[in-house]
N, CA and C atoms of all chains as a GROMACS GRO file, in nm:
protein
  585
    1UNK      N    1  -0.938  -0.706  -1.218
    1UNK     CA    2  -0.898  -0.768  -1.091
    1UNK      C    3  -0.814  -0.892  -1.116
    2UNK      N    4  -0.858  -0.972  -1.217
    2UNK     CA    5  -0.786  -1.097  -1.241
    2UNK      C    6  -0.643  -1.068  -1.281
    3UNK      N    7  -0.623  -0.956  -1.359
    3UNK     CA    8  -0.488  -0.928  -1.408
    3UNK      C    9  -0.393  -0.912  -1.291
    4UNK      N   10  -0.444  -0.848  -1.180
    4UNK     CA   11  -0.355  -0.824  -1.068
    4UNK      C   12  -0.317  -0.954  -0.998
    5UNK      N   13  -0.415  -1.047  -0.988
    5UNK     CA   14  -0.385  -1.171  -0.918
    5UNK      C   15  -0.278  -1.248  -0.995
    6UNK      N   16  -0.288  -1.241  -1.132
    6UNK     CA   17  -0.183  -1.310  -1.209
    6UNK      C   18  -0.046  -1.252  -1.176
    7UNK      N   19  -0.044  -1.122  -1.142
    7UNK     CA   20   0.086  -1.057  -1.115
    7UNK      C   21   0.154  -1.126  -0.996
    8UNK      N   22   0.071  -1.164  -0.894
    8UNK     CA   23   0.130  -1.230  -0.777
    8UNK      C   24   0.198  -1.359  -0.821
    9UNK      N   25   0.128  -1.436  -0.903
    9UNK     CA   26   0.186  -1.566  -0.943
    9UNK      C   27   0.305  -1.545  -1.035
   10UNK      N   28   0.301  -1.440  -1.117
   10UNK     CA   29   0.415  -1.413  -1.206
   10UNK      C   30   0.539  -1.383  -1.122
   11UNK      N   31   0.519  -1.297  -1.017
   11UNK     CA   32   0.633  -1.261  -0.932
   11UNK      C   33   0.684  -1.384  -0.859
   12UNK      N   34   0.592  -1.467  -0.812
   12UNK     CA   35   0.635  -1.589  -0.742
   12UNK      C   36   0.715  -1.678  -0.837
   13UNK      N   37   0.668  -1.689  -0.964
   13UNK     CA   38   0.739  -1.775  -1.060
   13UNK      C   39   0.880  -1.721  -1.084
   14UNK      N   40   0.888  -1.588  -1.103
   14UNK     CA   41   1.022  -1.529  -1.127
   14UNK      C   42   1.110  -1.554  -1.006
   15UNK      N   43   1.052  -1.539  -0.886
   15UNK     CA   44   1.132  -1.560  -0.765
   15UNK      C   45   1.187  -1.702  -0.759
   16UNK      N   46   1.100  -1.800  -0.791
   16UNK     CA   47   1.145  -1.940  -0.785
   16UNK      C   48   1.253  -1.964  -0.890
   17UNK      N   49   1.230  -1.911  -1.011
   17UNK     CA   50   1.330  -1.934  -1.118
   17UNK      C   51   1.464  -1.874  -1.076
   18UNK      N   52   1.461  -1.751  -1.024
   18UNK     CA   53   1.587  -1.686  -0.986
   18UNK      C   54   1.655  -1.766  -0.876
   19UNK      N   55   1.575  -1.814  -0.778
   19UNK     CA   56   1.637  -1.890  -0.668
   19UNK      C   57   1.703  -2.016  -0.721
   20UNK      N   58   1.632  -2.089  -0.809
   20UNK     CA   59   1.688  -2.215  -0.861
   20UNK      C   60   1.812  -2.185  -0.944
   21UNK      N   61   1.801  -2.084  -1.031
   21UNK     CA   62   1.916  -2.050  -1.117
   21UNK      C   63   2.036  -2.013  -1.030
   22UNK      N   64   2.005  -1.942  -0.921
   22UNK     CA   65   2.111  -1.899  -0.831
   22UNK      C   66   2.184  -2.021  -0.775
   23UNK      N   67   2.106  -2.119  -0.728
   23UNK     CA   68   2.169  -2.237  -0.671
   23UNK      C   69   2.253  -2.309  -0.776
   24UNK      N   70   2.196  -2.324  -0.898
   24UNK     CA   71   2.268  -2.397  -1.003
   24UNK      C   72   2.400  -2.328  -1.032
   25UNK      N   73   2.394  -2.194  -1.045
   25UNK     CA   74   2.518  -2.122  -1.080
   25UNK      C   75   2.619  -2.131  -0.968
   26UNK      N   76   2.571  -2.126  -0.842
   26UNK     CA   77   2.666  -2.134  -0.730
   26UNK      C   78   2.733  -2.271  -0.730
   27UNK      N   79   2.650  -2.377  -0.754
   27UNK     CA   80   2.710  -2.512  -0.756
   27UNK      C   81   2.812  -2.520  -0.869
   28UNK      N   82   2.782  -2.450  -0.982
   28UNK     CA   83   2.874  -2.459  -1.096
   28UNK      C   84   2.996  -2.372  -1.073
   29UNK      N   85   3.001  -2.306  -0.957
   29UNK     CA   86   3.122  -2.233  -0.925
   29UNK      C   87   3.124  -2.092  -0.981
   30UNK      N   88   3.009  -2.041  -1.038
   30UNK     CA   89   3.010  -1.904  -1.093
   30UNK      C   90   2.930  -1.813  -1.000
   31UNK      N   91   2.991  -1.771  -0.890
   31UNK     CA   92   2.916  -1.690  -0.793
   31UNK      C   93   2.873  -1.558  -0.854
   32UNK      N   94   2.963  -1.496  -0.938
   32UNK     CA   95   2.928  -1.362  -0.986
   32UNK      C   96   2.809  -1.369  -1.079
   33UNK      N   97   2.800  -1.475  -1.166
   33UNK     CA   98   2.682  -1.487  -1.251
   33UNK      C   99   2.558  -1.503  -1.164
   34UNK      N  100   2.574  -1.580  -1.055
   34UNK     CA  101   2.457  -1.600  -0.967
   34UNK      C  102   2.410  -1.466  -0.914
   35UNK      N  103   2.506  -1.382  -0.873
   35UNK     CA  104   2.468  -1.250  -0.821
   35UNK      C  105   2.399  -1.169  -0.931
   36UNK      N  106   2.451  -1.181  -1.055
   36UNK     CA  107   2.391  -1.104  -1.165
   36UNK      C  108   2.247  -1.147  -1.188
   37UNK      N  109   2.223  -1.278  -1.189
   37UNK     CA  110   2.085  -1.323  -1.215
   37UNK      C  111   1.993  -1.275  -1.104
   38UNK      N  112   2.044  -1.277  -0.979
   38UNK     CA  113   1.959  -1.227  -0.869
   38UNK      C  114   1.922  -1.081  -0.894
   39UNK      N  115   2.022  -1.001  -0.932
   39UNK     CA  116   1.994  -0.858  -0.956
   39UNK      C  117   1.893  -0.842  -1.068
   40UNK      N  118   1.914  -0.918  -1.178
   40UNK     CA  119   1.822  -0.903  -1.291
   40UNK      C  120   1.681  -0.938  -1.249
   41UNK      N  121   1.669  -1.050  -1.174
   41UNK     CA  122   1.536  -1.092  -1.130
   41UNK      C  123   1.469  -0.984  -1.047
   42UNK      N  124   1.546  -0.926  -0.955
   42UNK     CA  125   1.486  -0.826  -0.866
   42UNK      C  126   1.445  -0.702  -0.944
   43UNK      N  127   1.529  -0.663  -1.043
   43UNK     CA  128   1.494  -0.542  -1.119
   43UNK      C  129   1.368  -0.565  -1.202
   44UNK      N  130   1.357  -0.683  -1.260
   44UNK     CA  131   1.238  -0.712  -1.342
   44UNK      C  132   1.113  -0.705  -1.254
   45UNK      N  133   1.122  -0.769  -1.136
   45UNK     CA  134   1.004  -0.769  -1.048
   45UNK      C  135   0.976  -0.627  -1.000
   46UNK      N  136   1.084  -0.550  -0.979
   46UNK     CA  137   1.064  -0.411  -0.933
   46UNK      C  138   0.986  -0.332  -1.036
   47UNK      N  139   1.016  -0.354  -1.165
   47UNK     CA  140   0.943  -0.281  -1.269
   47UNK      C  141   0.793  -0.311  -1.258
   48UNK      N  142   0.761  -0.441  -1.241
   48UNK     CA  143   0.619  -0.476  -1.235
   48UNK      C  144   0.554  -0.416  -1.111
   49UNK      N  145   0.628  -0.420  -0.997
   49UNK     CA  146   0.568  -0.374  -0.872
   49UNK      C  147   0.549  -0.223  -0.876
   50UNK      N  148   0.643  -0.153  -0.940
   50UNK     CA  149   0.633  -0.006  -0.941
   50UNK      C  150   0.508   0.038  -1.014
   51UNK      N  151   0.474  -0.032  -1.125
   51UNK     CA  152   0.350   0.005  -1.196
   51UNK      C  153   0.230  -0.008  -1.103
   52UNK      N  154   0.227  -0.119  -1.028
   52UNK     CA  155   0.112  -0.143  -0.941
   52UNK      C  156   0.107  -0.039  -0.830
   53UNK      N  157   0.224  -0.004  -0.774
   53UNK     CA  158   0.227   0.092  -0.664
   53UNK      C  159   0.182   0.229  -0.714
   54UNK      N  160   0.224   0.267  -0.835
   54UNK     CA  161   0.180   0.399  -0.887
   54UNK      C  162   0.030   0.395  -0.911
   55UNK      N  163  -0.020   0.279  -0.954
   55UNK     CA  164  -0.165   0.264  -0.972
   55UNK      C  165  -0.236   0.284  -0.837
   56UNK      N  166  -0.181   0.223  -0.730
   56UNK     CA  167  -0.242   0.238  -0.598
   56UNK      C  168  -0.242   0.383  -0.556
   57UNK      N  169  -0.128   0.452  -0.573
   57UNK     CA  170  -0.120   0.591  -0.528
   57UNK      C  171  -0.217   0.678  -0.605
   58UNK      N  172  -0.231   0.653  -0.738
   58UNK     CA  173  -0.327   0.734  -0.815
   58UNK      C  174  -0.469   0.710  -0.763
   59UNK      N  175  -0.500   0.582  -0.736
   59UNK     CA  176  -0.635   0.552  -0.686
   59UNK      C  177  -0.662   0.626  -0.557
   60UNK      N  178  -0.566   0.619  -0.464
   60UNK     CA  179  -0.588   0.684  -0.334
   60UNK      C  180  -0.596   0.834  -0.355
   61UNK      N  181  -0.512   0.888  -0.446
   61UNK     CA  182  -0.510   1.033  -0.466
   61UNK      C  183  -0.646   1.080  -0.516
   62UNK      N  184  -0.702   1.009  -0.614
   62UNK     CA  185  -0.831   1.056  -0.666
   62UNK      C  186  -0.941   1.033  -0.564
   63UNK      N  187  -0.932   0.924  -0.489
   63UNK     CA  188  -1.045   0.893  -0.402
   63UNK      C  189  -1.050   0.985  -0.282
   64UNK      N  190  -0.935   1.009  -0.216
   64UNK     CA  191  -0.935   1.092  -0.096
   64UNK      C  192  -0.906   1.237  -0.129
   65UNK      N  193  -0.903   1.270  -0.258
   65UNK     CA  194  -0.878   1.408  -0.303
   65UNK      C  195  -0.750   1.463  -0.240
   66UNK      N  196  -0.644   1.383  -0.246
   66UNK     CA  197  -0.517   1.424  -0.184
   66UNK      C  198  -0.430   1.492  -0.290
   67UNK      N  199  -0.479   1.601  -0.351
   67UNK     CA  200  -0.397   1.656  -0.460
   67UNK      C  201  -0.272   1.725  -0.408
   68UNK      N  202  -1.972  -1.394  -0.237
   68UNK     CA  203  -1.919  -1.284  -0.155
   68UNK      C  204  -1.770  -1.266  -0.186
   69UNK      N  205  -1.726  -1.141  -0.187
   69UNK     CA  206  -1.587  -1.116  -0.226
   69UNK      C  207  -1.490  -1.162  -0.118
   70UNK      N  208  -1.538  -1.169   0.006
   70UNK     CA  209  -1.444  -1.196   0.114
   70UNK      C  210  -1.376  -1.333   0.094
   71UNK      N  211  -1.449  -1.427   0.034
   71UNK     CA  212  -1.387  -1.557   0.014
   71UNK      C  213  -1.272  -1.546  -0.085
   72UNK      N  214  -1.296  -1.469  -0.194
   72UNK     CA  215  -1.187  -1.453  -0.292
   72UNK      C  216  -1.067  -1.389  -0.226
   73UNK      N  217  -1.093  -1.284  -0.147
   73UNK     CA  218  -0.981  -1.211  -0.086
   73UNK      C  219  -0.901  -1.303   0.004
   74UNK      N  220  -0.971  -1.379   0.088
   74UNK     CA  221  -0.898  -1.465   0.183
   74UNK      C  222  -0.822  -1.573   0.106
   75UNK      N  223  -0.884  -1.625  -0.002
   75UNK     CA  224  -0.815  -1.730  -0.079
   75UNK      C  225  -0.686  -1.673  -0.139
   76UNK      N  226  -0.698  -1.554  -0.202
   76UNK     CA  227  -0.578  -1.494  -0.262
   76UNK      C  228  -0.472  -1.470  -0.155
   77UNK      N  229  -0.516  -1.419  -0.040
   77UNK     CA  230  -0.419  -1.384   0.064
   77UNK      C  231  -0.345  -1.508   0.114
   78UNK      N  232  -0.420  -1.619   0.133
   78UNK     CA  233  -0.354  -1.740   0.185
   78UNK      C  234  -0.254  -1.794   0.083
   79UNK      N  235  -0.297  -1.797  -0.045
   79UNK     CA  236  -0.205  -1.850  -0.148
   79UNK      C  237  -0.080  -1.762  -0.154
   80UNK      N  238  -0.101  -1.629  -0.149
   80UNK     CA  239   0.014  -1.538  -0.157
   80UNK      C  240   0.105  -1.555  -0.036
   81UNK      N  241   0.045  -1.580   0.082
   81UNK     CA  242   0.128  -1.599   0.202
   81UNK      C  243   0.215  -1.722   0.187
   82UNK      N  244   0.156  -1.830   0.137
   82UNK     CA  245   0.235  -1.954   0.121
   82UNK      C  246   0.348  -1.928   0.022
   83UNK      N  247   0.315  -1.861  -0.090
   83UNK     CA  248   0.420  -1.834  -0.189
   83UNK      C  249   0.529  -1.747  -0.127
   84UNK      N  250   0.487  -1.647  -0.049
   84UNK     CA  251   0.585  -1.554   0.008
   84UNK      C  252   0.677  -1.628   0.104
   85UNK      N  253   0.619  -1.716   0.187
   85UNK     CA  254   0.704  -1.789   0.282
   85UNK      C  255   0.799  -1.880   0.206
   86UNK      N  256   0.745  -1.942   0.098
   86UNK     CA  257   0.830  -2.033   0.020
   86UNK      C  258   0.951  -1.960  -0.033
   87UNK      N  259   0.928  -1.840  -0.088
   87UNK     CA  260   1.037  -1.772  -0.156
   87UNK      C  261   1.122  -1.693  -0.056
   88UNK      N  262   1.059  -1.652   0.057
   88UNK     CA  263   1.134  -1.569   0.154
   88UNK      C  264   1.256  -1.645   0.204
   89UNK      N  265   1.247  -1.779   0.208
   89UNK     CA  266   1.361  -1.857   0.259
   89UNK      C  267   1.480  -1.842   0.165
   90UNK      N  268   1.454  -1.849   0.031
   90UNK     CA  269   1.565  -1.839  -0.064
   90UNK      C  270   1.599  -1.693  -0.091
   91UNK      N  271   1.494  -1.616  -0.129
   91UNK     CA  272   1.518  -1.479  -0.176
   91UNK      C  273   1.428  -1.384  -0.095
   92UNK      N  274   1.478  -1.325   0.016
   92UNK     CA  275   1.391  -1.239   0.098
   92UNK      C  276   1.332  -1.123   0.018
   93UNK      N  277   1.408  -1.070  -0.082
   93UNK     CA  278   1.358  -0.951  -0.154
   93UNK      C  279   1.228  -0.984  -0.226
   94UNK      N  280   1.224  -1.100  -0.294
   94UNK     CA  281   1.103  -1.132  -0.370
   94UNK      C  282   0.988  -1.157  -0.273
   95UNK      N  283   1.019  -1.209  -0.154
   95UNK     CA  284   0.912  -1.230  -0.056
   95UNK      C  285   0.844  -1.100  -0.020
   96UNK      N  286   0.926  -0.995  -0.004
   96UNK     CA  287   0.868  -0.863   0.029
   96UNK      C  288   0.780  -0.816  -0.086
   97UNK      N  289   0.828  -0.837  -0.211
   97UNK     CA  290   0.748  -0.794  -0.326
   97UNK      C  291   0.612  -0.862  -0.324
   98UNK      N  292   0.612  -0.991  -0.295
   98UNK     CA  293   0.484  -1.065  -0.302
   98UNK      C  294   0.388  -1.009  -0.198
   99UNK      N  295   0.436  -0.986  -0.075
   99UNK     CA  296   0.342  -0.936   0.027
   99UNK      C  297   0.294  -0.796  -0.010
  100UNK      N  298   0.384  -0.716  -0.068
  100UNK     CA  299   0.344  -0.580  -0.108
  100UNK      C  300   0.237  -0.586  -0.216
  101UNK      N  301   0.260  -0.671  -0.318
  101UNK     CA  302   0.164  -0.677  -0.428
  101UNK      C  303   0.030  -0.731  -0.381
  102UNK      N  304   0.035  -0.829  -0.290
  102UNK     CA  305  -0.092  -0.883  -0.239
  102UNK      C  306  -0.171  -0.775  -0.167
  103UNK      N  307  -0.101  -0.696  -0.085
  103UNK     CA  308  -0.171  -0.588  -0.015
  103UNK      C  309  -0.238  -0.494  -0.112
  104UNK      N  310  -0.165  -0.458  -0.219
  104UNK     CA  311  -0.221  -0.362  -0.315
  104UNK      C  312  -0.340  -0.424  -0.388
  105UNK      N  313  -0.326  -0.552  -0.425
  105UNK     CA  314  -0.436  -0.617  -0.500
  105UNK      C  315  -0.562  -0.619  -0.416
  106UNK      N  316  -0.549  -0.654  -0.287
  106UNK     CA  317  -0.668  -0.659  -0.202
  106UNK      C  318  -0.728  -0.521  -0.188
  107UNK      N  319  -0.643  -0.419  -0.176
  107UNK     CA  320  -0.697  -0.283  -0.161
  107UNK      C  321  -0.772  -0.242  -0.287
  108UNK      N  322  -0.710  -0.267  -0.404
  108UNK     CA  323  -0.777  -0.226  -0.529
  108UNK      C  324  -0.909  -0.301  -0.545
  109UNK      N  325  -0.911  -0.424  -0.494
  109UNK     CA  326  -1.033  -0.504  -0.504
  109UNK      C  327  -1.145  -0.440  -0.423
  110UNK      N  328  -1.110  -0.376  -0.309
  110UNK     CA  329  -1.215  -0.326  -0.219
  110UNK      C  330  -1.244  -0.180  -0.245
  111UNK      N  331  -1.159  -0.111  -0.324
  111UNK     CA  332  -1.167   0.036  -0.332
  111UNK      C  333  -1.298   0.080  -0.393
  112UNK      N  334  -1.356   0.001  -0.482
  112UNK     CA  335  -1.482   0.044  -0.544
  112UNK      C  336  -1.589   0.064  -0.438
  113UNK      N  337  -1.594  -0.026  -0.342
  113UNK     CA  338  -1.698  -0.014  -0.237
  113UNK      C  339  -1.672   0.109  -0.153
  114UNK      N  340  -1.543   0.133  -0.124
  114UNK     CA  341  -1.510   0.250  -0.042
  114UNK      C  342  -1.554   0.376  -0.116
  115UNK      N  343  -1.539   0.376  -0.249
  115UNK     CA  344  -1.576   0.494  -0.326
  115UNK      C  345  -1.724   0.524  -0.308
  116UNK      N  346  -1.809   0.420  -0.309
  116UNK     CA  347  -1.953   0.446  -0.296
  116UNK      C  348  -1.985   0.500  -0.157
  117UNK      N  349  -1.912   0.451  -0.055
  117UNK     CA  350  -1.939   0.503   0.081
  117UNK      C  351  -1.905   0.651   0.085
  118UNK      N  352  -1.794   0.689   0.022
  118UNK     CA  353  -1.754   0.830   0.026
  118UNK      C  354  -1.856   0.916  -0.047
  119UNK      N  355  -1.910   0.862  -0.159
  119UNK     CA  356  -2.013   0.939  -0.230
  119UNK      C  357  -2.133   0.965  -0.140
  120UNK      N  358  -2.174   0.861  -0.067
  120UNK     CA  359  -2.291   0.878   0.022
  120UNK      C  360  -2.261   0.983   0.127
  121UNK      N  361  -2.138   0.979   0.182
  121UNK     CA  362  -2.102   1.080   0.283
  121UNK      C  363  -2.113   1.219   0.224
  122UNK      N  364  -2.066   1.235   0.100
  122UNK     CA  365  -2.072   1.368   0.038
  122UNK      C  366  -2.215   1.414   0.024
  123UNK      N  367  -2.302   1.322  -0.024
  123UNK     CA  368  -2.443   1.364  -0.040
  123UNK      C  369  -2.500   1.407   0.094
  124UNK      N  370  -2.469   1.328   0.200
  124UNK     CA  371  -2.521   1.365   0.334
  124UNK      C  372  -2.471   1.503   0.372
  125UNK      N  373  -2.342   1.528   0.349
  125UNK     CA  374  -2.284   1.657   0.390
  125UNK      C  375  -2.354   1.769   0.314
  126UNK      N  376  -2.378   1.748   0.183
  126UNK     CA  377  -2.443   1.854   0.106
  126UNK      C  378  -2.585   1.876   0.157
  127UNK      N  379  -2.654   1.765   0.193
  127UNK     CA  380  -2.793   1.781   0.239
  127UNK      C  381  -2.796   1.868   0.363
  128UNK      N  382  -2.702   1.843   0.457
  128UNK     CA  383  -2.704   1.921   0.583
  128UNK      C  384  -2.628   2.052   0.562
  129UNK      N  385  -2.586   2.076   0.437
  129UNK     CA  386  -2.501   2.188   0.393
  129UNK      C  387  -2.393   2.223   0.496
  130UNK      N  388  -2.314   2.116   0.532
  130UNK     CA  389  -2.192   2.142   0.608
  130UNK      C  390  -2.090   2.200   0.509
  131UNK      N  391  -2.002   2.285   0.558
  131UNK     CA  392  -1.896   2.342   0.474
  131UNK      C  393  -1.810   2.227   0.419
  132UNK      N  394  -1.775   2.235   0.289
  132UNK     CA  395  -1.709   2.122   0.226
  132UNK      C  396  -1.568   2.099   0.283
  133UNK      N  397  -1.510   2.206   0.342
  133UNK     CA  398  -1.370   2.192   0.384
  133UNK      C  399  -1.358   2.086   0.492
  134UNK      N  400  -1.460   2.073   0.579
  134UNK     CA  401  -1.446   1.977   0.689
  134UNK      C  402  -1.438   1.836   0.635
  135UNK      N  403  -1.533   1.800   0.547
  135UNK     CA  404  -1.537   1.662   0.499
  135UNK      C  405  -1.415   1.632   0.415
  136UNK      N  406  -1.372   1.728   0.331
  136UNK     CA  407  -1.256   1.699   0.246
  136UNK      C  408  -1.131   1.686   0.331
  137UNK      N  409  -1.121   1.765   0.439
  137UNK     CA  410  -1.003   1.751   0.526
  137UNK      C  411  -1.005   1.614   0.594
  138UNK      N  412  -1.123   1.572   0.638
  138UNK     CA  413  -1.129   1.438   0.702
  138UNK      C  414  -1.088   1.332   0.603
  139UNK      N  415  -1.138   1.343   0.478
  139UNK     CA  416  -1.101   1.242   0.377
  139UNK      C  417  -0.952   1.245   0.353
  140UNK      N  418  -0.894   1.364   0.346
  140UNK     CA  419  -0.748   1.374   0.323
  140UNK      C  420  -0.674   1.306   0.437
  141UNK      N  421  -0.719   1.333   0.560
  141UNK     CA  422  -0.649   1.275   0.676
  141UNK      C  423  -0.659   1.123   0.671
  142UNK      N  424  -0.776   1.071   0.632
  142UNK     CA  425  -0.790   0.925   0.624
  142UNK      C  426  -0.696   0.871   0.517
  143UNK      N  427  -0.687   0.944   0.404
  143UNK     CA  428  -0.598   0.898   0.297
  143UNK      C  429  -0.453   0.895   0.342
  144UNK      N  430  -0.409   1.006   0.406
  144UNK     CA  431  -0.270   1.010   0.453
  144UNK      C  432  -0.247   0.899   0.553
  145UNK      N  433  -0.341   0.880   0.645
  145UNK     CA  434  -0.322   0.776   0.748
  145UNK      C  435  -0.310   0.640   0.682
  146UNK      N  436  -0.395   0.615   0.581
  146UNK     CA  437  -0.391   0.482   0.519
  146UNK      C  438  -0.257   0.458   0.450
  147UNK      N  439  -0.213   0.556   0.370
  147UNK     CA  440  -0.088   0.534   0.295
  147UNK      C  441   0.031   0.522   0.391
  148UNK      N  442   0.033   0.608   0.496
  148UNK     CA  443   0.145   0.601   0.591
  148UNK      C  444   0.146   0.466   0.659
  149UNK      N  445   0.027   0.418   0.698
  149UNK     CA  446   0.021   0.289   0.768
  149UNK      C  447   0.062   0.177   0.673
  150UNK      N  448   0.021   0.188   0.545
  150UNK     CA  449   0.056   0.085   0.447
  150UNK      C  450   0.209   0.077   0.432
  151UNK      N  451   0.271   0.194   0.413
  151UNK     CA  452   0.416   0.196   0.397
  151UNK      C  453   0.486   0.146   0.521
  152UNK      N  454   0.436   0.190   0.639
  152UNK     CA  455   0.502   0.150   0.763
  152UNK      C  456   0.493  -0.001   0.781
  153UNK      N  457   0.378  -0.060   0.748
  153UNK     CA  458   0.364  -0.206   0.766
  153UNK      C  459   0.458  -0.281   0.674
  154UNK      N  460   0.470  -0.232   0.548
  154UNK     CA  461   0.559  -0.301   0.454
  154UNK      C  462   0.702  -0.297   0.509
  155UNK      N  463   0.745  -0.180   0.559
  155UNK     CA  464   0.882  -0.169   0.609
  155UNK      C  465   0.899  -0.257   0.733
  156UNK      N  466   0.798  -0.258   0.821
  156UNK     CA  467   0.809  -0.338   0.943
  156UNK      C  468   0.817  -0.486   0.905
  157UNK      N  469   0.737  -0.525   0.804
  157UNK     CA  470   0.737  -0.665   0.761
  157UNK      C  471   0.874  -0.704   0.708
  158UNK      N  472   0.941  -0.606   0.644
  158UNK     CA  473   1.073  -0.638   0.589
  158UNK      C  474   1.180  -0.632   0.697
  159UNK      N  475   1.141  -0.593   0.818
  159UNK     CA  476   1.239  -0.593   0.927
  159UNK      C  477   1.301  -0.456   0.951
  160UNK      N  478   1.258  -0.356   0.875
  160UNK     CA  479   1.318  -0.221   0.890
  160UNK      C  480   1.232  -0.139   0.986
  161UNK      N  481   1.244  -0.164   1.118
  161UNK     CA  482   1.160  -0.092   1.213
  161UNK      C  483   1.188   0.056   1.212
  162UNK      N  484   1.315   0.095   1.190
  162UNK     CA  485   1.351   0.238   1.196
  162UNK      C  486   1.277   0.314   1.087
  163UNK      N  487   1.283   0.260   0.964
  163UNK     CA  488   1.217   0.331   0.853
  163UNK      C  489   1.068   0.338   0.880
  164UNK      N  490   1.012   0.231   0.932
  164UNK     CA  491   0.867   0.229   0.957
  164UNK      C  492   0.829   0.339   1.056
  165UNK      N  493   0.908   0.353   1.163
  165UNK     CA  494   0.871   0.455   1.262
  165UNK      C  495   0.885   0.594   1.202
  166UNK      N  496   0.984   0.611   1.112
  166UNK     CA  497   0.998   0.745   1.048
  166UNK      C  498   0.877   0.775   0.961
  167UNK      N  499   0.827   0.675   0.889
  167UNK     CA  500   0.708   0.697   0.805
  167UNK      C  501   0.590   0.735   0.893
  168UNK      N  502   0.575   0.663   1.006
  168UNK     CA  503   0.461   0.694   1.092
  168UNK      C  504   0.474   0.836   1.148
  169UNK      N  505   0.598   0.873   1.184
  169UNK     CA  506   0.620   1.009   1.238
  169UNK      C  507   0.582   1.113   1.132
  170UNK      N  508   0.627   1.091   1.008
  170UNK     CA  509   0.594   1.187   0.902
  170UNK      C  510   0.444   1.192   0.881
  171UNK      N  511   0.378   1.076   0.887
  171UNK     CA  512   0.233   1.075   0.869
  171UNK      C  513   0.164   1.157   0.976
  172UNK      N  514   0.210   1.140   1.102
  172UNK     CA  515   0.147   1.216   1.211
  172UNK      C  516   0.164   1.365   1.188
  173UNK      N  517   0.285   1.407   1.149
  173UNK     CA  518   0.309   1.550   1.130
  173UNK      C  519   0.217   1.602   1.020
  174UNK      N  520   0.209   1.528   0.907
  174UNK     CA  521   0.126   1.577   0.796
  174UNK      C  522  -0.019   1.586   0.838
  175UNK      N  523  -0.065   1.489   0.919
  175UNK     CA  524  -0.206   1.492   0.961
  175UNK      C  525  -0.228   1.612   1.052
  176UNK      N  526  -0.128   1.639   1.138
  176UNK     CA  527  -0.144   1.755   1.229
  176UNK      C  528  -0.154   1.883   1.147
  177UNK      N  529  -0.071   1.892   1.042
  177UNK     CA  530  -0.075   2.012   0.958
  177UNK      C  531  -0.213   2.025   0.895
  178UNK      N  532  -0.269   1.910   0.854
  178UNK     CA  533  -0.402   1.914   0.790
  178UNK      C  534  -0.508   1.960   0.890
  179UNK      N  535  -0.490   1.922   1.018
  179UNK     CA  536  -0.598   1.945   1.116
  179UNK      C  537  -0.596   2.088   1.168
  180UNK      N  538  -0.487   2.163   1.148
  180UNK     CA  539  -0.478   2.297   1.208
  180UNK      C  540  -0.592   2.388   1.165
  181UNK      N  541  -0.628   2.399   1.036
  181UNK     CA  542  -0.737   2.492   0.999
  181UNK      C  543  -0.866   2.463   1.074
  182UNK      N  544  -0.895   2.332   1.093
  182UNK     CA  545  -1.020   2.298   1.162
  182UNK      C  546  -1.012   2.345   1.307
  183UNK      N  547  -0.894   2.326   1.369
  183UNK     CA  548  -0.880   2.371   1.509
  183UNK      C  549  -0.901   2.521   1.517
  184UNK      N  550  -0.846   2.594   1.420
  184UNK     CA  551  -0.859   2.739   1.421
  184UNK      C  552  -1.005   2.777   1.410
  185UNK      N  553  -1.076   2.714   1.317
  185UNK     CA  554  -1.218   2.751   1.301
  185UNK      C  555  -1.296   2.714   1.427
  186UNK      N  556  -1.256   2.603   1.493
  186UNK     CA  557  -1.325   2.565   1.618
  186UNK      C  558  -1.304   2.674   1.722
  187UNK      N  559  -1.177   2.720   1.734
  187UNK     CA  560  -1.148   2.824   1.833
  187UNK      C  561  -1.232   2.948   1.805
  188UNK      N  562  -1.238   2.988   1.676
  188UNK     CA  563  -1.317   3.108   1.644
  188UNK      C  564  -1.461   3.088   1.688
  189UNK      N  565  -1.514   2.967   1.659
  189UNK     CA  566  -1.654   2.940   1.695
  189UNK      C  567  -1.673   2.960   1.846
  190UNK      N  568  -1.581   2.902   1.925
  190UNK     CA  569  -1.597   2.908   2.071
  190UNK      C  570  -1.588   3.053   2.117
  191UNK      N  571  -1.490   3.125   2.060
  191UNK     CA  572  -1.472   3.265   2.104
  191UNK      C  573  -1.598   3.345   2.071
  192UNK      N  574  -1.656   3.318   1.953
  192UNK     CA  575  -1.777   3.395   1.919
  192UNK      C  576  -1.892   3.361   2.014
  193UNK      N  577  -1.895   3.233   2.060
  193UNK     CA  578  -2.009   3.196   2.145
  193UNK      C  579  -2.001   3.268   2.279
  194UNK      N  580  -1.873   3.278   2.333
  194UNK     CA  581  -1.861   3.341   2.466
  194UNK      C  582  -1.895   3.488   2.452
  195UNK      N  583  -1.991   3.543   2.527
  195UNK     CA  584  -2.030   3.685   2.510
  195UNK      C  585  -1.923   3.782   2.555
   0.00000   0.00000   0.00000
């Protein structure tokens, strides 16, 4: 259970880092790099979320016998 | 009691989600999605024991297993459809949410047809 709660804070940390990096890069005049970092951040978080979602679906599948 | 942990996690996650939703709406959606899943996984063990008790009761009264398993399937489909629809609605995509709900209703109707058929047979047999 604890591992999952850490995931929330990890995602929040990545979100904050990406947002700050985005602002810094925009101020520095590199909009395209800012866009790239946003994409990278979202893809990384997506990987983590997808594992959790597949875990949820497996749990529901076994519990409600939804084969 | 677990409820305190759940509410604490939910409040912290809500604050984080609002904080980040202003800068990066995508990550805000991720946080609310992950929080929902974490709370569900936290409670699923208890739900499992309730389902076991239901099964034992059904076996004791020797009800046909198809009825209880169909009900469980319908509850599962309803839960997942509602979960997906809420996430989409939260993200502002009302159209996608309504499509998910529509698909859920159709799948549940398909699940319920065998039971309706057996009910009809029962009634027809009762009428002399």
